[in-house]
FIKOLMAR-690670 format. One record per residue (C-alpha): x, y, z. Coordinates in steps of 0.5 Angstrom, whole numbers, padded with zeros to 4 digits, always signed. Layout:
<atoms>
XYZ...
</atoms>
This chain:
<atoms>
-0022-0045-0062-0023-0040-0056-0018-0040-0051-0023-0042-0046-0024-0048-0049-0017-0049-0051-0015-0048-0043-0021-0053-0042-0018-0059-0046-0011-0057-0043-0014-0059-0036-0016-0065-0039-0010-0068-0043-0004-0065-0037-0005-0070-0032+0001-0066-0028+0000-0059-0027+0008-0058-0024+0009-0061-0032+0005-0055-0035+0009-0050-0029+0015-0053-0032+0013-0052-0039+0011-0046-0039+0008-0042-0032+0005-0036-0036+0000-0041-0038-0001-0044-0031-0003-0037-0029-0008-0037-0034-0010-0044-0033-0011-0042-0025-0015-0036-0027-0020-0040-0032-0021-0045-0026-0022-0040-0021-0028-0038-0026-0031-0045-0027-0029-0049-0020-0033-0044-0016-0028-0046-0010-0021-0044-0009-0016-0045-0003-0011-0040+0000-0003-0041+0000+0002-0037+0004+0005-0033-0003+0011-0031+0002+0013-0038+0005+0013-0044+0001+0009-0041-0005+0015-0037-0008+0019-0042-0005+0016-0048-0010+0015-0042-0016+0023-0041-0015+0025-0049-0016+0020-0051-0021+0023-0045-0026+0030-0046-0024+0029-0054-0026+0027-0054-0033+0030-0059-0036+0026-0066-0036+0022-0068-0030+0018-0073-0027+0011-0072-0027+0010-0075-0019+0014-0068-0016+0019-0072-0014+0025-0067-0016+0033-0068-0013+0038-0065-0015+0046-0065-0014+0047-0057-0014+0050-0053-0009+0047-0048-0004+0045-0044-0010+0040-0048-0012+0033-0048-0009+0031-0054-0006+0025-0058-0007+0020-0055-0003+0017-0058+0003+0011-0059+0006+0005-0053+0005+0006-0049+0011+0000-0044+0011+0001-0042+0019+0003-0035+0018-0004-0034+0015-0007-0036+0022-0009-0031+0028-0007-0035+0033-0010-0030+0038-0017-0030+0034-0022-0033+0039-0025-0040+0036-0031-0039+0033-0037-0045+0033-0036-0047+0026-0029-0045+0024-0023-0047+0028-0018-0043+0024-0019-0035+0023-0014-0031+0019-0010-0025+0020-0016-0019+0019-0011-0015+0014-0008-0020+0009-0008-0018+0002-0008-0022-0004-0002-0023-0008+0003-0020-0002+0000-0025+0003-0003-0031+0000-0005-0033-0007-0012-0037-0009-0011-0044-0012-0016-0047-0015-0019-0054-0012-0016-0058-0018-0009-0055-0017-0009-0055-0009-0011-0062-0010-0005-0064-0014+0000-0060-0010-0003-0062-0004-0002-0070-0006+0006-0068-0008+0008-0064-0001+0002-0065+0004+0002-0060+0009-0004-0054+0011-0007-0052+0014-0013-0053+0008-0016-0047+0008-0022-0047+0003-0026-0041+0000-0032-0041-0005-0034-0036-0010-0039-0032-0009-0044-0028-0014-0042-0020-0014-0046-0017-0020-0052-0018-0024-0049-0023-0028-0048-0030-0026-0041-0029-0028-0039-0023-0024-0035-0028-0018-0030-0027-0013-0027-0030-0008-0030-0029-0001-0024-0029+0003-0027-0027+0009-0034-0029+0010-0038-0025+0016-0037-0026+0022-0043-0025+0027-0044-0025+0034-0051-0029+0036-0054-0027+0043-0060-0031+0045-0066-0029+0049-0068-0029+0054-0062-0034+0056-0057-0030+0055-0053-0034+0051-0048-0032+0046-0044-0035+0040-0040-0032+0034-0041-0036+0027-0038-0035+0021-0043-0034+0015-0043-0032+0007-0046-0025+0006-0049-0028+0000-0053-0034+0004-0061-0032+0006-0064-0030+0012-0067-0036+0013-0060-0039+0012-0057-0035+0018-0064-0037+0022-0062-0045+0021-0056-0044+0023-0057-0040+0029-0062-0046+0031-0057-0051+0030-0052-0047+0034-0057-0046+0040-0061-0053+0039-0067-0049+0037-0074-0050+0033-0073-0045+0027-0081-0044+0028-0080-0041+0035-0075-0037+0033-0074-0030+0030-0068-0026+0028-0066-0018+0028-0061-0014+0025-0058-0012+0033-0053-0007+0029-0050-0003+0035-0054-0007+0041-0060-0004+0039-0066-0007+0035-0065-0004+0028-0070-0009+0024-0074-0016+0024-0071-0020+0019-0077-0023+0017-0076-0023+0009-0073-0030+0010-0071-0030+0002-0067-0024+0002-0059-0024+0003-0055-0022+0008-0051-0017+0004-0058-0014+0002-0060-0014+0009-0054-0010+0010-0051-0014+0015-0044-0012+0017-0038-0015+0019-0037-0017+0026-0044-0014+0028-0049-0017+0033-0055-0021+0031-0061-0022+0036-0064-0029+0036-0071-0029+0040-0074-0035+0043-0082-0035+0043-0084-0037+0050-0092-0037+0050-0097-0043+0050-0099-0041+0042-0092-0041+0040-0092-0034+0037-0087-0029+0040-0088-0026+0047-0086-0019+0046-0085-0017+0053-0079-0022+0054-0075-0016+0052-0076-0013+0059-0074-0019+0062-0068-0020+0057-0064-0013+0059-0064-0015+0066-0061-0022+0065-0057-0021+0060-0054-0014+0061-0052-0016+0068-0055-0014+0075-0050-0008+0074-0055-0004+0070-0060-0005+0075-0056-0003+0081-0055+0003+0076-0062+0005+0075-0065+0003+0082-0060+0007+0086-0061+0013+0081-0068+0013+0083-0068+0012+0090-0062+0019+0090-0067+0023+0086-0063+0023+0079-0067+0022+0073-0065+0017+0068-0063+0024+0064-0058+0026+0069-0055+0019+0070-0053+0019+0063-0050+0026+0064-0046+0023+0069-0043+0018+0066-0042+0021+0059-0037+0025+0063-0032+0019+0064-0026+0020+0060-0025+0013+0060-0024+0010+0053-0028+0005+0055-0034+0009+0056-0037+0008+0050-0037+0000+0051-0040+0002+0058-0046+0005+0055-0048+0000+0050-0047-0005+0055-0051-0001+0062-0055+0006+0059-0060+0005+0055-0067+0008+0054-0073+0004+0056-0074+0002+0048-0066-0001+0048-0064+0005+0043-0057+0008+0044-0059+0014+0039-0063+0017+0044-0059+0017+0051-0058+0024+0053-0051+0027+0052-0045+0030+0056-0048+0037+0057-0056+0036+0057-0059+0042+0057-0058+0047+0052-0057+0054+0055-0060+0061+0051-0054+0064+0047-0049+0058+0048-0045+0057+0042-0046+0052+0036-0042+0047+0034-0040+0044+0040-0043+0037+0039-0040+0031+0041-0041+0024+0037-0043+0017+0041-0038+0012+0040-0041+0006+0037-0035+0002+0038-0029+0003+0036-0031+0009+0032-0027+0014+0035-0022+0014+0028-0029+0016+0024-0032+0022+0029-0025+0025+0030-0024+0025+0021-0032+0027+0021-0031+0033+0027-0025+0036+0023-0029+0036+0016-0035+0039+0020-0032+0044+0023-0029+0047+0016-0032+0053+0015-0033+0052+0008-0036+0045+0009-0041+0048+0014-0044+0053+0010-0044+0049+0004-0048+0043+0007-0053+0048+0011-0056+0051+0005-0060+0047+0000-0055+0043-0004-0059+0037-0007-0059+0041-0014-0051+0039-0014-0051+0031-0012-0050+0028-0018-0055+0022-0018-0052+0018-0024-0045+0019-0023-0042+0011-0023-0037+0013-0020-0041+0016-0014-0045+0013-0009-0052+0015-0012-0052+0022-0008-0053+0018-0001-0046+0018+0002-0047+0026+0001-0054+0026+0004-0052+0022+0010-0046+0027+0011-0050+0033+0010-0054+0030+0015-0050+0029+0021-0047+0036+0019-0053+0039+0021-0055+0035+0026-0048+0038+0030-0049+0045+0028-0056+0044+0031-0057+0049+0037-0057+0043+0042-0051+0039+0045-0053+0033+0046-0048+0027+0043-0051+0025+0036-0051+0018+0034-0047+0017+0028-0051+0010+0026-0054+0012+0020-0048+0016+0016-0043+0009+0019-0049+0005+0016-0048+0008+0008-0041+0008+0010-0040+0001+0011-0044+0000+0006-0040+0003+0000-0034+0002+0004-0034-0005+0007-0027-0004+0010-0030+0000+0015-0035-0004+0017-0035-0008+0024-0032-0005+0030-0025-0006+0029-0020+0000+0029-0018+0004+0023-0014+0009+0020-0017+0016+0020-0013+0019+0015-0016+0013+0010-0022+0015+0012-0021+0022+0010-0019+0020+0004-0024+0016+0002-0030+0021+0005-0027+0026+0001-0026+0023-0005-0034+0020-0005-0036+0026-0004-0034+0029-0009-0037+0024-0014-0043+0025-0010-0043+0032-0012-0039+0033-0018-0043+0038-0022-0040+0035-0029-0046+0031-0031-0042+0028-0037-0034+0028-0037-0031+0029-0043-0025+0025-0046-0019+0030-0046-0012+0029-0047-0006+0034-0045-0002+0036-0050+0006+0036-0049+0009+0043-0047+0013+0043-0054+0017+0049-0051+0011+0052-0048+0012+0056-0041+0010+0052-0035+0004+0057-0033+0001+0055-0040+0002+0048-0039+0000+0048-0032-0007+0052-0033-0008+0047-0039-0007+0041-0034-0012+0044-0029-0017+0046-0034-0018+0039-0037-0018+0037-0030-0024+0042-0028-0027+0040-0034-0028+0033-0031-0028+0034-0024-0032+0040-0021-0035+0039-0014-0035+0043-0007-0029+0038-0005-0025+0041-0012-0026+0048-0010-0024+0048-0003-0019+0042-0002-0015+0041-0009-0009+0044-0011-0004+0042-0016+0003+0039-0017+0008+0040-0021+0012+0033-0023+0019+0032-0026+0022+0026-0029+0029+0025-0031+0031+0019-0035+0037+0016-0032+0040+0013-0038+0038+0018-0044+0037+0025-0040+0030+0025-0042+0025+0030-0038+0018+0030-0037+0014+0035-0034+0007+0034-0032+0001+0037-0027-0002+0033-0023-0008+0035-0017-0007+0033-0011-0013+0032-0004-0007+0032+0001+0000+0032+0002+0003+0025+0006+0010+0028+0009+0014+0023+0012+0017+0024+0018+0025+0023+0016+0026+0016+0021+0024+0011+0015+0024+0004+0016+0027+0003+0009+0034+0004+0006+0036+0007+0000+0041+0003-0004+0045+0005-0011+0049+0000-0015+0051-0001-0022+0048-0007-0026+0053-0010-0031+0050-0014-0037+0055-0020-0039+0052-0021-0046+0054-0014-0048+0046-0013-0049+0046-0006-0045+0051-0001-0042+0053-0001-0034+0046+0002-0031+0046+0005-0024+0040+0004-0020+0037+0006-0013+0032+0002-0010+0028+0002-0003+0029-0004+0001+0028-0006+0008+0032-0003+0014+0032-0010+0017+0032-0014+0010+0036-0019+0008+0040-0020+0001+0034-0023-0002+0030-0017-0001+0035-0013-0005+0035-0017-0011+0028-0017-0011+0028-0010-0011+0033-0010-0017+0030-0016-0021+0024-0011-0022+0027-0005-0022+0031-0008-0029+0026-0012-0031+0029-0018-0030+0028-0024-0034+0026-0031-0031+0032-0034-0035+0036-0029-0032+0039-0028-0025+0043-0023-0021+0050-0023-0017+0053-0018-0013+0059-0017-0011+0063-0012-0007+0068-0007-0011+0075-0006-0007+0081-0003-0010+0078-0004-0017+0077-0012-0016+0072-0016-0013+0073-0017-0006+0067-0021-0004+0062-0024-0008+0055-0023-0004+0051-0030-0005+0048-0032+0002+0040-0030+0000+0039-0029+0008+0045-0024+0009+0043-0019+0012+0043-0012+0009+0046-0009+0016+0053-0012+0014+0053-0007+0008+0055+0000+0009+0053+0006+0007+0061+0007+0004+0062+0000+0000+0061+0000-0007+0057-0005-0010+0057-0008-0018+0051-0013-0019+0052-0017-0025+0047-0020-0029+0048-0027-0031+0044-0033-0035+0041-0039-0030+0045-0045-0030+0043-0052-0029+0050-0053-0025+0054-0049-0020+0058-0044-0024+0065-0042-0024+0067-0034-0024+0072-0030-0029+0073-0023-0027+0076-0019-0032+0080-0014-0029+0082-0007-0033+0089-0004-0033+0093+0002-0035+0100+0004-0037+0103+0008-0030+0109+0011-0030+0113+0010-0024+0118+0015-0023+0122+0012-0017+0130+0012-0015+0132+0016-0020+0129+0012-0026+0122+0011-0029+0119+0005-0031+0112+0003-0034+0107-0002-0029+0100-0004-0030+0096+0000-0025+0088-0004-0024+0082+0002-0025+0075+0002-0027+0070-0004-0025+0072-0011-0027+0067-0015-0031+0064-0022-0029+0063-0028-0033+0060-0035-0031+0062-0042-0034+0059-0049-0031+0063-0053-0027+0067-0058-0030+0066-0055-0037+0072-0054-0042+0074-0047-0043+0080-0045-0049+0082-0038-0051+0078-0037-0055+0072-0037-0051+0075-0033-0046+0076-0027-0052+0069-0029-0054+0066-0027-0047+0071-0021-0046+0068-0019-0053+0061-0019-0051+0062-0015-0045+0066-0010-0048+0061-0008-0055+0056-0003-0051+0062+0001-0048+0065+0004-0054+0065+0012-0054+0061+0012-0061+0055+0008-0058+0055+0005-0066+0058-0002-0064+0054-0008-0066+0055-0015-0064+0056-0017-0072+0060-0011-0073+0065-0014-0069+0071-0018-0072+0077-0021-0071+0084-0020-0075+0089-0025-0075+0094-0024-0070+0095-0029-0064+0098-0026-0059+0094-0019-0059+0087-0020-0061+0084-0014-0065+0076-0012-0065+0073-0007-0069+0066-0004-0070+0066+0001-0077+0073+0005-0077+0075+0004-0070+0080-0002-0067+0082-0004-0060+0087-0008-0058+0085-0014-0053+0091-0017-0049+0089-0022-0044+0093-0024-0038+0093-0029-0033+0095-0029-0026+0101-0032-0027+0103-0026-0033+0102-0030-0038+0098-0028-0045+0092-0031-0046+0092-0033-0054+0086-0034-0058+0086-0041-0059+0084-0048-0057+0088-0049-0052+0085-0051-0046+0085-0045-0040+0084-0048-0033+0079-0045-0029+0079-0047-0021+0072-0050-0019+0071-0045-0013+0066-0039-0012+0072-0035-0012+0073-0031-0019+0079-0033-0023+0082-0026-0025+0084-0025-0032+0088-0018-0033+0085-0013-0039+0092-0009-0041+0089-0003-0045+0094+0002-0049+0093+0009-0048+0090+0010-0055+0085+0004-0054+0083+0008-0047+0080+0014-0052+0075+0009-0056+0072+0006-0049+0070+0008-0044+0071+0003-0039+0073+0007-0033+0066+0007-0030+0064+0010-0024+0062+0006-0018+0058+0010-0013+0057+0009-0006+0051+0004-0003+0049+0011+0000+0051+0018-0001+0050+0021+0006+0047+0028+0006+0047+0031+0013+0040+0034+0015+0039+0041+0018+0043+0041+0024+0038+0040+0030+0041+0040+0038+0039+0035+0042+0031+0034+0044+0030+0039+0039+0023+0037+0035+0022+0036+0028+0020+0042+0024+0014+0042+0019+0018+0045+0014+0023+0039+0015+0018+0034+0013+0016+0038+0007+0023+0039+0005+0024+0031+0005+0018+0030+0002+0019+0035-0004+0027+0032-0005+0029+0029-0011+0029+0021-0011+0028+0015-0015+0022+0012-0017+0020+0005-0013+0022+0000-0018+0014-0002-0017+0013+0005-0021+0017+0005-0027+0017+0010-0032+0016+0009-0039+0021+0013-0043+0018+0015-0050+0025+0016-0052+0029+0010-0050+0022+0006-0051+0024+0002-0044+0021+0002-0037+0026+0007-0033+0027+0008-0026+0027+0015-0027+0028+0021-0022+0023+0025-0019+0022+0032-0016+0015+0034-0014+0014+0042-0013+0008+0045-0010+0005+0049-0016-0002+0051-0014-0005+0051-0006-0012+0050-0004-0016+0054+0000-0016+0048+0005-0009+0045+0006-0010+0038+0009-0003+0035+0012-0002+0027+0014+0004+0026+0017+0006+0019+0016+0006+0016+0023+0005+0008+0021+0009+0004+0017+0006-0003+0015+0009-0010+0015+0006-0016+0014-0001-0016+0019+0001-0011+0024+0003-0003+0024+0008+0000+0027+0007+0008+0029+0013+0014+0030+0012+0017+0036+0016+0023+0034+0014+0030+0036+0013+0035+0030+0013+0042+0031+0008+0045+0026+0006+0052+0026-0001+0054+0029-0001+0061+0026+0003+0063+0020+0005+0057+0016+0009+0061+0010+0009+0056+0004+0011+0062+0000+0018+0060-0002+0015+0053-0003+0011+0055-0009+0014+0053-0016+0009+0058-0019+0012+0065-0017+0006+0069-0015+0006+0076-0012+0001+0074-0006+0004+0070+0000+0002+0063+0001+0000+0063+0009-0005+0059+0012-0008+0059+0020-0009+0051+0023-0016+0050+0025-0016+0043+0026-0013+0037+0028-0014+0029+0028-0010+0026+0034-0008+0019+0035-0006+0017+0042-0003+0009+0043-0001+0003+0038-0005+0002+0032-0009-0004+0035-0011-0001+0041-0010+0006+0040-0016+0012+0041-0017+0018+0036-0019+0025+0038-0020+0032+0035-0017+0039+0037-0022+0045+0033-0021+0052+0034-0029+0055+0033-0027+0061+0029-0033+0065+0031-0030+0064+0039-0023+0063+0037-0022+0059+0042-0020+0051+0041-0023+0045+0044-0022+0037+0044-0028+0034+0042-0026+0027+0045-0032+0023+0042-0038+0025+0046-0034+0029+0050-0033+0036+0049-0028+0041+0053-0025+0047+0051-0017+0047+0052-0011+0053+0051-0008+0053+0045-0001+0051+0048-0004+0044+0048-0006+0044+0041+0001+0041+0039+0003+0034+0041+0007+0028+0039-0001+0025+0038-0002+0029+0032-0004+0026+0026-0007+0030+0020-0007+0037+0020-0012+0042+0017-0010+0049+0015-0014+0054+0012-0012+0060+0007-0010+0067+0010-0013+0072+0006-0012+0079+0006-0020+0082+0005-0025+0080+0010-0029+0074+0006-0024+0072+0001-0024+0065+0004-0031+0063+0002-0029+0061-0005-0032+0055-0007-0039+0057-0003-0043+0060-0007-0050+0059-0008-0053+0053-0010-0057+0058-0016-0051+0060-0019-0047+0054-0019-0053+0050-0022-0053+0055-0028-0045+0053-0029-0047+0046-0029-0052+0046-0033-0049+0047-0039-0045+0041-0039
</atoms>
């Protein structure tokens, strides 16, 4: 029987999905995936709040449970309680305006797995029947490919604004991108109470009549309708019921308001032409100018693309490359990134020549050459002699088709667009038509230079384009296993450097994890947690780092004077209460059904006390205590206590040959002896009343409290040599002061680069598989620059993401305009100096939600800087280039010989000869 059929039968036989989850949570996951494929409808559930609490609850309760979802426990506060009503309110955008057919709007930045999960209808109905709550958030599956089985859940249907002409009414609707044009027309008629036969609709992208949507069977996706765009709804007005083509002249006056009429009328009376009026209006530096242009400044055809520009008239001998880009509505992020690329000299030369022979029309990873053609056409317009602002509409249409995340009129990140654009152009222009499968060999004692060249040759054999020629460099990446010390060195390509600004929103914490079953020696872990996080965030990060199993849990304890000072059991405890110089031990324990009592084993060794003219021997604590747990009300004997200690001590033998089965006991009753092979040690356990705990069936009293009962383990000098019990417990964070800066001194770009290249542990989500340990390890990682590109793009990481918002760092970074010297940062020591000159900056002003992007660009022919602020271009002084708004920096290599910087810009004929051999 196939898995599909088997799970289908399960869906019929298991009346309670709850029982199924308790039996096998993994099986429920597969079951949900199956139903997603078969039911074609599912429901959103908040994964951070309710769903996670429910998962914790059902995993904790693996005993016999009634199938009605009613569970009651008498555990303490550590046991997850039965979840309350389903709460999805965290997914909702309370500030969003209501739309006509849907009263609930989601946050625009939700991510599946991080913010929400998708449940099939059968699972949702079961959970909703048990717990109630809501709101209910259903979403349908749509076909995303040629096959009927290529399905995806459409979490965000298209949000379209309908504009009714000639009445001027408007409405916003949500509708699937897979519905037909006819269904959209019917929806518009339903909203405005119209007769379908008397209505036609237009693609009104950018408030321009782009295309009449007369193919009623075409889907909105095939018609290239984008998120948040306008749809023009026109109504017939003549006696025959056909559309009156003359209605638009009255529509413009009625809908766009009397202000436009006043502007145009007043201009004509004053002797101004429409062209001069547009020129005056474009001179405005207001960030809302693009909105005013889209509403009021229209040519007779209503096409914004033809509106004259800022300068208006091209003068003879005026320099090229000073053409602005119209803002189509929050597209300043795109304009800024595009202008920086367009003014990269290597790209300007390449795309103004005949590059068509390098387009890779059949690359499955590319955009069939369409992105490269659209970018090339836009570049040629921007370098044309005219200085009339250019509309990037055709380019944005292609961009939105291949990268839907940039569709609509929402503000986006110029660096994210830049990353997509560079990668997309590379794939469209990749000269390699058939990529070979190549695997780099192990270093095997070879020099770094030889291994790096091999990695680079393998990379070029699969990736060879103008983007690689100009923008790609190479890292040296060194990983070191924290357990066995295995060193792995690889050489990876990079397109840009993303540098931190040192004011991180996260905190690095180092702890040592001890196992209670002797399965592994104590292992230190360094994890990254939110600065304002809670104890549960640290637990989650450590659980990922140490691959914690479902039947296990972690307990954090603060260690002082070699004893447990405090057990941190409260999951909502603020991490800020844990100081950087604290010492934390984390104990890996099995999950218990009942509340636990703890037993801590404190190591002690003999200490010679020389005082009062006499010497005496005393026992002094040392090392890190071990911790075991037992269920409350459970009977514990002396033999049980010895067995607990034995298990935990097994991995601490210095000869590392100890095996659980090899540990045997002698006949001693007062001092228990264990041995592995020829190694023996005496285990003497003393309680807090200084009474020896013997290995008998005598019952040991363990108090029923969260405070750990103390049992001392006294070690002889001989046994201390056989076991490593003196483990070092590092501080939570070892402070290393940065280079001293005076008050008010700006952060140096070199300091950001130092922080980027500093050795640090991998985050738990990126653990490395150690080939020697045969396990995932949180290795330390060190990056070095090995090969630098002709154009070095540096991204300053100003934004930090948290749920549905981004926070911005306004830190001023002091970056060199001339002579950025990276010679000392290159691990591959070469005789030439590695210096760079700044030629472009993408700036971001304000917050992420309401900010504005511009570009500072240096025209190399003039040796002068200009500010490209959408359609407005103005000269600036070099002193103005440095600001706290600098976001992405573009540097160009300085060559000693003139013209040597043109690497990667040979003619298409020469390149086609090379690519024709592949």
